[in-house]
N, C-alpha and C positions, 0 to 999 in steps of 0.2 A: 735335784730338782727337776732341771731338763729333762732328765731322763725318764724320769717318771711323767711330763707331761706328755713326751712320746709315744712310748708304750700305751698310756691311757687313749689319746689320738689315734691311733691307727688299730686298738681294738676296737672304738667304737664305729671305726667308717668302714672296717675291714683290709680295705689297699687306699696306699696312697702313694704320691709322688715326694719325692724330697720338698721341690718346690712349694706341692698342698701341705705337707707339714708345716712349712715355712708360714704359708698366708696363715693356717689354721691358729696356730700353737701364739704366732707373734717372733717366735726363734727367729734371728737372721738366720742365711744361708750356711754359713760358714760353721756355727752350732748345729745346725743341726746336720750337716752333712758329720761332721764330729763327733758327733753321740749317734748316728746310722752307723758308721763304720764300726764302732765299739760292740753297738748291739749286733752287729751284723758279724764279727769276729767271736762272739758271746752264742752265737746259733740263737739268739732272740725272734732275730726279723732275716726276713728271704729274699732277695730280689728276684725279679721276672721280668719278659718282657708283659706288657699290657694287651693283652690280646682283644680286648674288649675296643679298643680306638683302632676307628676307621678313617678318621681327617689325614692321616699321615699317611706318605706314598713310601718315605724314608723310612730310616732306623724307628723301631716301634720305641715310645718312653718305655722308661723303667720305672716300675712299679715296685713298692714295700707293701708285706702283710709280714702277720705272727708265723715264724715257724711252729705248724703245729705239731709236726711229724719229732721234734728232736726233745720232746718232753711227757710225760703226764702229772696225774695226780690223780688219788685214791677219794673216796669218797666212801663212807661209812655208816648207815641204818642202823643203830641198836636198840629193837623193840623185843618185847615180851616174847622168849620163845622164837628168835630168830634173826636175823638181820640181813641187812640188803645194802649191796655192794657194788660199786660203782667207776673206773675208771674213766677219764676226760684226756683225751690232749691239751698242748700248750695253747689250741683258741676252745676249748671247753668243747667239745664235738666228743660225744658217750663214742670210746672205743668197746667196752666189754661191760652187761651188767648181770646180776644173779641176786637172787636171794636163798639163801639155806636156812635150814633149820636150827637150832641152838641148842645141847644135849645139857648142859651145867645154868647155874645161876651162880656159882661164885664167880667173882671177875674177875681173876686171874686164868680162872678154868675158860672162860666166854672170850678172853685175849687170846688165849695159846690154842683153841679151833679155829679163829678168826683168819690167826698168823698162819698155822698150817694150812687153808684151804686158799690166802694170798700167797704163801711161797713160790708158788709154780707158776701164776699168773706172772709174778712180779720180775719173777725171771726171764721169762719168755719174751714182756713186752720191754724188758732194758734194753735187751738185744735190738728190738723192732723201734725204738724210742730213743733214741740217741743224739747226742753226747748225753744229755742231762738224764735220759731213765726219768726213774720215780724222785718227785720232787718235790712231794710233801703227803702229807695223810690226814683229810678231818673226819673227826668221828661224830656222828649225833648218837646223845642217848637222852631218853624220858624223863626226865627230872631236872633238878636243878644242877646246874654250873655258875662257881663263881668266877672274877675277874681274873682268879689263879690260873685256870684251866683245869681246874679239880671239880671231882663231883661231889658235890654236896650230899644230894641225899635223892634217889630214887625211890616212889612209892611203890612201886611194883618188885625190884629184884633187891629193896631196902642196902643199896649199895650207898654208904655213907663215907663221907671223906676220904675216897679213893683216886687214885693218879692213873687213869686207865693210858695215858700218854708214854709210860716209861715202857711198856711193854713195846710197843710197837716203835717208838725210838730205840731201844736196842734190838730188834731183829732185823729192820730197814734201815736203821744208821739216818734216818731226814725226820728234819722237824712233822713233828705230832703237833695236832688242834683239837680240841673236841669242845663242844657247845652243844645244849637246849635244842632241840631238835624242831621248836615253833622258831626258834630263832633261825635256824639253816633251812627252813621251808620257805623262809620270808624274803631271806636271803636269795636265794633259786626263784623264786619268783619274780623277784627285781631284774636278777641278773640275765636270767632264762626267758620273763615275757614282759614286763614293762620297768622301762627304769625312770620312775618316779620318786619324786623325794617324800614322799606322804603314804605309806603304804602297809595296812595290818593282813595278818593270815594266821586264821582261826584253823587247827590241824582236830580233826573227831574223828580219830583211830581208834586206840585203847583206850583212851584218856583225851582230855582236851588242853591243848597248849594253845597261845596266841603269843604271834610274833611280831613285833614293833619294829619299823624302818620311820626314823623325824627325821628331816632334814637330814635323808640320805646315809643315814648312819643308825645301827640295832640300838633301840633303847633298852638296856638293861635294867635299871634305877640302879639305888646305891650300893649293891652287893655284888650285880648280876641276877638276883632272885626275878626281874620283872617278869610279866606274862604267866605267870601259873593263874591261867582264867578258868582254868578246869576246877580248880578247889575253894570257886566264889562260893558262897552259900545262897540257893535261891527255895530249899526246902526248909526252914528251920527245923522242922522235925523230923527231918528225913531219912533217910539210907545211911547208916553208917560209911564212912570211909575213911581207909588207911590210913590216912594223913591225921584222922582222931577226930575229923569235925562229924556231923551230920548233915546231907540234903548238900553234896558237892554240884555242880553244873555236871561233870562230866560221867554221874552216876546215871543220868539223867539225856542228856542231849547226845551223847556222842556213840560211834560207830559199833560201839561192843556193848554199849547199854541197848541201844535198840537191837539188836541181836540176844542179849539174853533176853528181852521182853517179850519178842516173838519168842523164843524158843519155850517160854513158857505157856503160850497161849497155843501156840500147835507142836506139840514135842514130837508129831510122828514125823516130821518133814525136815528138810534139808534149809539152811539156811536163807538159799537162792528162790528157793519153794514158799519157803513163811514170807519174804517179802513180795514176793508173785504174789501172795492170800492179802499181803497189807491194799493190795493194789483193786484187789477185784471190785470192790466199790467203787471204782471211780475218783478215788483222792480220799472217801467222807468214809475210810475207816477210820475207827474211833485210836486206834493206838497212831497212826500216822498223824492222826491231829493232834495228837497228847505228844509224839516227838516234837512235832514241826512247832507248840505252843511253846516247850520247854524248851526250844534251841533258842527262839525268836525272846526268848526273855533274858538270857545271856547276853543275844549281839546287841539287848536294848540300853544293857547297863553299860556296854563297850560303847555302842554308839554315843549315848550321851554323855561318857567319861571322857572319850580322846576326840571327839567329833574326825572320822577318818577322813580322809579322801575317797579310797578307795580301801575294800576289807572283801578280803580272799577267804574263803571258804573250802578247804580241804578236806574229805571228806570219801568214803567210797559210795557210801550209798549216796549223796548228793551229787557226785561228780559222774553217776550212770544216770539220774535224772535231775540235768540241770532246771528243767521248766516248774523244779517246785520251790525255788527261790522266790518266783511269785507268790507262792503261798506265805512264805516266810514274811517276806515285806509286807504282807497283809496283815500280819499280826505285830507288826511293828506300830503302835498305835499315839504313841507321846508325840504332842507336837513340837519336842524338843529335837525328835529325830532329825538330823541335817548331815548325810554324805552322799555322794556322787553316784559311788556304785556297788551292790554286793555281788559278785561271781564266782564261781567255781574255781576252782585248779582246773590249770589245764597241764599240770602238772604227775597229779597225784600221789601216790605213793615214794615217785624215785625224789619227789624234793627232798628231804632230806640230807638224799645221799646226794643229790645235786649238788646241793648246798655246801654241804662236807669237803666236797670235792673242788668247787668253787673257792672257798675258803681257801686250800691249799696253794692253789692258782697264784689270787691273789697275794697271798703272804709271799711265796714265791720270786714272784715279778715284784713285788715291794710298791704296788698301786695302791691308790686311794679309793678309784671307780674300777669295773668292771664290768661290762655290757655286751651280753653276746645277743639279745634278744634280736638285733640285726642281722644276725645270720641264717635266722631261720630254721632251725636245726630242729628235726623230727625225734624227739626225744621218747 
């Protein structure tokens, strides 16, 4: 417990002296000194002279920080026909990022594709970030994941009752974790953006997911299925969904749904040209208004059910046009709506992979909280 407290405190404050650690944690100096020495021996902490201290003419005070270059984690976001992966050091700084297409749909073949691409990079970074090297892998999938780290169902790939972690643990001999992309996205927002106890994130890409953090913990529901908000029915006689229902929210308010709608209206143009066409009428375009209305209907339900403090919308379209948040809020008419803020994501399409990488790092360090927002990284 003392070890955990010291690691969490140093992550949050970035640099501290032994005496500051003692004062902030309430642990006596002897305990702090013994635990710090163990963490220095394990290459988790590093010590250096405080270059920022200008008050002393003599020897500079010794400060501690996490030894970022001692190891790294990998975060992977597997989506329809592609995957994005990120390598992050022990301080959460992004070392490498890449997106690649996927040529297969079967889980074992998808895993093999990703592993083949990762192998040379992991060999390279194991030499550069030692002694720990690769400390863990996190994987995000766009579907239901249970509390046993198993994929229950993905609507697009049709993966059912699958265990993806076995492929990566066998290939790289490190602990591997899998979670729903929305859960990992909201976790990344908390770690890298703002560490608050009540945070919601709606991801609107090929589908729609809801990541929920309540009292600093990801809310998963009874078996881990919470947050499948994209399959909330908003049109009882609406479009047929792959889940089996009609009129699911993601068929009307996801980025994929918007692009599909515009492709049917402006078939001779590219996606970017179609979006520009939609803006030609200064925001009065019927297709934009229809999209924003459907988006507001779903958000209204989320707000009324959960009463969130902050609600982050992670959508390629909205991230590029944050001014549209005001138009969405205009359509939230209910007198029961009560929230502090709705805003776009600062992490964008990297959120899931960042969250997966942060999850693997959190597990390796054995901490309950992970706060990298104070580092102000350029993601």
